[in-house]
Residue, then its C-alpha position, 0 to 999 in steps of 0.5 A: m330190257k333197261f334200254f327198252s324200259k326208259y321209254s315205258l312211260l312214252l309208250s304207255m302214254l301212246c297206248l292211252c292216246v290210242l285207246g282214247t281214240f277208240a273210246q271216242q270213236d265207240k261213242e261216235a259209232k252209237s249213232d252210226t247207220i249201216f250203208k250198203g253198196i256195190v262197186l263196178d267198173a266201166q263195163s258194170k262188172p263188180l269189183s272185189g277188193v276195193s278199199v272202202y272207208i270214211q274220210e277222217k275216220i279210222g277203219t276200212v272195209s273191202s268189197d267182196l267177190k260180188g263188189e258189195f260192201a257195208i260200212k258204217a257212217n253218218v249222213g253227211d260223211v264223206l265215202i272214199l273208194r280206192n283201188r290199185g289202177y282205178i281213180t278214187q271216188q268221193q261221195i257224200l252220204g245222203n238218206e240212201n242206204l244202197l249205193s252203186i258206184t263206179l270206179i274209172r280206170a286210171d290211165a296206165d302209170a297215172g294211178e294214185e300208186d304210180n308216183a315217181t319221186t324225182p328231185f323235189a318233184i313227185l310225178k306220174k310215172r306216165n310223165v317221166s321220160g327218164a329211166v327210173t324204178v319205183l318200189n312201194g313200201s307196202n311191197i316190202p316184207q315186214l321182216p325184222t333185220n338191222d339193215l332195210r336194204n336186205l329186204f328189197a334185194g332183187r325187187l328194184s331193176g338196175l339196182y344191185q344189193s350186196q351184203v357184205g357185213t353180218a353182225p347185229g347192228t353192223t350189217v353193211t349192204n352195198v348198193f350198186m347202179r347198173s353195171i360197173n363203169s369205173f375201175n372199181a364199183r362205185t356205190a350209189r347215193i341214198f337220199v332220204d326226203g330230199t337230203e342226202r343220208d343213209f336209211g339202212d337203220m330206219d324201220i320199214s314202217e316209215i318208208e313210203s316208197i324207194t325210187v331208183l334214178k338211173d339216167a342223166s335226165t334225173l341225175a344231172w340234177y345232182g351235178l357232182r353227186g349224181g355220177n354213181g346213181v341215186v336212190m331216193v327214199t320218201t318216208k310216209k306222210g298223212d293222208s287228208i282223206r284216210s286216217y289209220i292205225h297199224f300194228d306189226a309184231q314179229v318174234g323169231f330166231q335166227n340160224a347161224i349158217n355156213l360156218i367153217k368146219p373146224l378139225n379135231s385135235y387128232d386130224y389137226a395134228s396129223l395134217y401139221n405133221e404132214a405139212s411139216l414133212n412136206d416143208g422138209a422140217v420134223a414132224p412135231y407130233n409123235q405117235a403117242a400124242l396122236d393116240a391121245y388126241r385120237n382116244n381123248t386120254l390125258p385131256f389136260l395134256f393133250p386137249n381137243n377143243n371144238y371152239i365153234e360148238d362150244y362158244l357159238r349158238k346155232t340159234a339166237p332170238i330176234q324181235r321187232y314191233a312197229f306202231s304207226m298212225g296217220g291222217g288228218k284233214r286238208t290243212v293238217r296231215y300227220f303220220a307218227s310211228v314207234s318201232y323196237l328191234n331187239q337182235r341177240g347174237f350168236l355167242n354162247n357161254t357169255q353170261t356171268p353175275s356181273f354182265d353178258s358179253n354176248v354181242g346184240f343189237r337194240k334199236l328204238n326208231f320214232r318218226g313224226n311228219i306233219d304237213f301244215e297249210a298255214n293258209k291257201y298259199l303257205t304249207v310248212s312241213l317238218h319230218a323228223g326221225v329220231r333213233t337210239e341204237n345200242r350195240l353190245s360186244p365183248g370187251t376185247g371186241l367181236t373181231d378178236v373173239m371170232n378170230n380166236i374162235y376160227n383160228t385157234p388150234p383145237n390142241a392149243y390149250p385146256i380151256l380149264n386146267a384140272d384145278g379150274s384155272l383158265g388154260g393157256t400158253a405163252q403163245y395162246t394167252k387168249n382163252l376163249l372162256g376168259l375172253l367171253q366171261q372175264s374180259g367185260y363188255t362194251s356198250d356202244q350207243n348212238r343217238v341220231l336226229l334227222a330232221t327236214l323242214s320245208v316250206r312252200q309259199k304260192l306266189d299266185f298273187w304275183i304270178p299264177g303258178l309260181s311258188f317259193n320252195a326251201v327245204g333244210s335238214y338238220d342231222g345230228v349223231g352222238n356216240y357214247i361208249s361205256g361198259l365193264t372191263q375186266q382181266y383174267s390170267v391163264a396157266d400152262q400146267t403142262l410144263a415142268n415148271p407151270a408158268n401163268y401169263l397175263t395179270a388178273s384184275p377184278v371187274a370195273y367200269r370202262t372209261t366211258t367215251y364220247g365220240n363220233n359226234a357229227l352234224q350234217n346239214e343241207f339246204w335247197a332253196g328256189f322257185d317252181y313255175e307250173k302252168t297249163l295252157g289248153s293241151h300245153h303243160l309246162n314245169i320249170s324249177l330252179k334251185g340253189q343248194r349247199f351241203a356241209d358235213k361237220a365233226p369236231e376232229r376234222l375239217d368240214f366237207r362241203n359242196q354247193g351248186l345250182a340245178g334246174r330243170i324244164d318239163y314240157n308235155y303236149k296233150q300228156r302224149y309228147f314229152a320233152g325235158f332239159t335238166a342241168g346242174y351246175s355243181g362245185s366241190e372244195n375237193f378241187a383247186p380254186g377256179k377249177r371247182y364247178g362243173f356244168f352237167p346238162a341232160i335233155s329227154a323225150g318221151w312219146i306215148l304212141s298208144e294215144e295215137k289213132f293208129l294204134k288205139s284200135v289194137p285191142i291186145l295193146s293198152y299202153l306203149k311209151l317210147r323214152a330217151s335221154y343223153g347227158s352228163a353227171g359227175n362223181g366228185d368223190i374220186g378217191g385218193s387223199r383230200f385236197p389232192f391239188e394241195s402240197f403238203y409238208s411234214r415237221n420232223l421233230s427230234s428225229g429224222g430232220y436234216s443233219f448239220g454240223l462238223t458232228p452232224t446233229a439232227t435238227n428240227s425241219a420240214s419235208e415235202s409230203n407230196l406233190g399237189n396236182p392243181n389239175i386234178t378234177w372230177e369223173t364225168v359220166r356221159m349217159l345214154n338211155t333208150g327204152f320203152d314201157v308197154r302194157f297189155l291185156n288191159d293192163a294186166l301184163g307190163l313190160s319195161v325195157d331200157y338199153y344203156q350206154t355210159r362213158r366215164d372220163n377222168i378216172l383217177t389213175a397212176n401217173i406216168f412221171p419219172s421217179l427222178i423228180g425225187q417225189d410222189a406226183g400222186l394220181v392223175n385223171g388218165g383213166k376211161v371206161q365205157s359200159r353198156g347194158l340191157e335192163s328189163s322189168v316185168f309184171y303180171s296181175k290177174k284175179l280169177g275168182k278168189l285167186e289173186m296173182n301178181f308176179n314181177g321180174n327183172v333182170l340187167i345184163s351188162k358189159s364194160k371195157v376199160l379204154a384208157e389207164n396210165g401204167q400200161e406202157g411197157l406191159p405185154l398185151y396179155q397184162q394190160t387192162v385196156g380192152h378188158i372189163a373193168g375190174s379185171t384180174l391179173v392171175f397165173l394160169s393153172d395146169g393141174f398138179f405135178q404128179s412127179q418129180a420128173e414132171i417138175n424137172s421137165h416143166p419151166q422152172q417155178t420161182l414162186a416158192g423156195r421148193v416145188a414138189p409133187g402136189d403143187i399147182k403147175y403154171k403155164d409159161i406165158g411170157g418173159p421179159l420180151g413177151v415170149p416164153d422163156g422157161i421161167i415162171d415168174n410175175n412176167d407169166q400173169v395174165r389179165i382175164d375178165k373175172t371180177a367179183l361184181p356180176n355182169t348180170y343180175y335179176g329178181f323174180g317174186g310174187n304175191l298170191r292170195y286165195g281167199i284168206l291165205d296168201l304167199v309172198f316171195q322174192f328171189q335174187g340171182v346173179v351171173g358172172r360173179t367170181i371169187n377167190i377161195q384160196g383164203l377160204v379153203n386155206s382158212g382156220p389155225s395154220a391154214f387147216n380146216a376140214l376141207s384140208l382133207d381134200r389135199y393132195t397126197p400121193s395116195n389120192a393124187a387122182n381125186a385131189r380137190f386141193p394142193r399139198l399142204g405146207i406151213a412155211d414155204r407156200g408162196n406157189n399154191t397161194a399165189a393168185s391163179d385161175y385155179w382158186l377163181r370159181s364162179a359165184d354165181y347163185l339164186s337165193l330166195k331173200s324173203l318168204e311169207v305165208g299168211f293168214n288173213l282173218p275173215s271179215k266176219l271176225t275182224t268186224k267183231l273184233g273191231v279192226s279193219n284187217a288182220r293177219l297171222y303169218i310166218g316169214a323167212l329172210n335168206l331162206f336158201t341159196t343155190n351155187d356151185l362152189g361146194i365149199g359150204v360158204n354163201p357166195e354172196v357173203p363168202n367170208a361170213g363164218s370164217g377168219s374173223t367174220y360174224p356168221y351168216s344167218r337165216t331168219y324165221t319169224l312168226g308175225i301178226s299185222v293188224a290194221l284199224 
């Protein structure tokens, strides 16, 4: 806990401040009067669950089923009442102790919780004509994870989150917007508080909302950075009419699942013999050795190790604590939070007197957001987050340890020899116990600062409604690596003359290094104008931008541009907008660095028209449409691709001159620059509608979209006779289209409160153009197929006999073909027709890809009295993975799945082809035999909570308190049948850390 103790003084001071706040409130409470009241709606029906509190005081009560409440306050205090979907009411308390207050329902998509964060503007969703999805931070589960993106999987329509990493502190989750619209999937950009930065390592207590921008009307603003979609994260700010303190704590454990199933030494040796014989070689293990493995006799000569059981734990602890507070007055508003996460790893037998080499991750987050109104014209805001991270790993690296756990044969060596020394051989010197206990450990520490300063100066004294706005960010990261190092030796005592390998060394301090020191700045400045004339409302924004990413070891990355927006609405019923970005990047040739990306949008609230107002079931109906373009300047390939570069050849490899040729120092051309290379342009059409029924209880949003991405980088078609590679050119085009929908339903039935959500996206893409297709047969070309399609051989079962092999077209993918090998179809030869030979000409392009064409999510929040249930599912359809590397994983590509291989005795029931060691090309070739549907449905999060009764919370002096049990990644259904998780199939095999479930016990307290 050294990491945590560094901050004990700060935490103690924070606790003293909180206790001081409580003490001061206790003194003030002595003179408080109890005010009672009832909350009604416009039809004079009681409203339950309304939040009632006193402005600038900590503490909240809720109205009961009869709409009644009681709260302590003083005469002259301001009473605040808030309820989702209603307009907040404020009332100054007088001498009347019994109050009756009516809340007016807000217009659909115009409530206080209906804010949508667009570039440098917070709008009501009612006023947005583009395609956006918003998730409030209060709807994200408070579960411990080192990557926040895991927590909103399945919750945001049009956004697909795919986890690709699993180790503590290095979890990676890719975020994709809508469907594939390039040759490869493009990840969306993340903006936090207006500037581009990641948020995966932030704490959930810092997040106010997440908004996904999906169409041209919102993405054109970012120009060359908007083509792949944008996720906007807004951190919490202070509230001028409410003060609060919140504390969350979770303790629990993670459970390693979907691990590769290893073989024991007997099965491994038997399969190795079988594979050797299949290759035409001699079986290396005789019957005496097999008997010794099976009977566990002579364990030092014939060891039987289970590295997964011995060196991986089944569970590992995890804990998270978060404290936050917010409030303020009109002139000063604040939010502050501190959180701590500690995640231990699954490695076992790592503890030594000098160190513990287990993998782990510890993180401490601080955030302070202050908004200060210096006067009625000037507002200054400082939003700052500080984070310290410590990633622990074994001395030789986690990947090395996992690789040896999964891929070392169980009979490779005894872990310990008879004399207690570490076992090993000339081939296997990486003894697992030595790696974990005698190789030291590494401590990788990051220090991160994320700061944003914004200034708003109203210019009403010059032009009413005009203001100047500037936002600047300063993001710094520093890395410090330390730890201990040690070396061990191993002994092979099975030899006639025992041999030692490696040279042991004592524990020593690892050479400390500083690295990954980087600085990122982004600056926006410009003018905003807002004007209302009767029923006409106009908003205009114009800003300039500059971004720089700096590090000592490389040239800076820079981009800059201008962005503008005009939004107009009439009677809050008819909407029109124009957005444009003029954006440039240094990655393109001078004179060709800037592009213009315009977009238009329109909206119409039909439900405000007289001919629909009389429809009782319809609460709200809005039509939306947008069209425009955005760009992608991150086109891949080398940096500065417009430049031709040269290499210096020193001492060797240079040109030779003289009668006795001698190499001289010289230079050679590395590449040919392409001065015409440019960005990808993405044209987007989006049409949709939002509708509400049953007095806003049921809501549905539907969008149809179509995109076309031009100028995708693809291979050049220049002949090789020019003598140099001309690099990539902008020759690709992809079209995609899809249907996206989201739905919600909210209802109160007495003590039962129900809230359900659901979303789905169905998409399809098509390659319109790609270089390199000329000369290929039609069945191998990408044009006309989905983006990311796969080139494979078409399988036709297994060969059952030599006679069948002799009568089949000749397969040339391996030196030898035998019964039990995969049989392939003869599709075509050099002339595009079957030629009796199976070679690369027989590969066929099929519409299979690892990214799904359909993804969906659904969940709910149920509460009955003091009990609640919160759950969220995520599912995908159309995802395909290649399981060849999973089935053929482990030492010599053997694992428990290898027991289901083809043999003459189980020819009819074999799941996988015959075994081999050296000559395996036929059975490991890319073919549809190894492609499997990775469709899945996963219960991503689950919480069951118990809310303390109001009588008890009143006695305890808190607004509310909740005890709960929670789970993350609870279960996943799929049809793979090989014991892997379809979302992260490689986890738990190869060299990848295991996939895990998380179980927690938590408490949440609000004051």
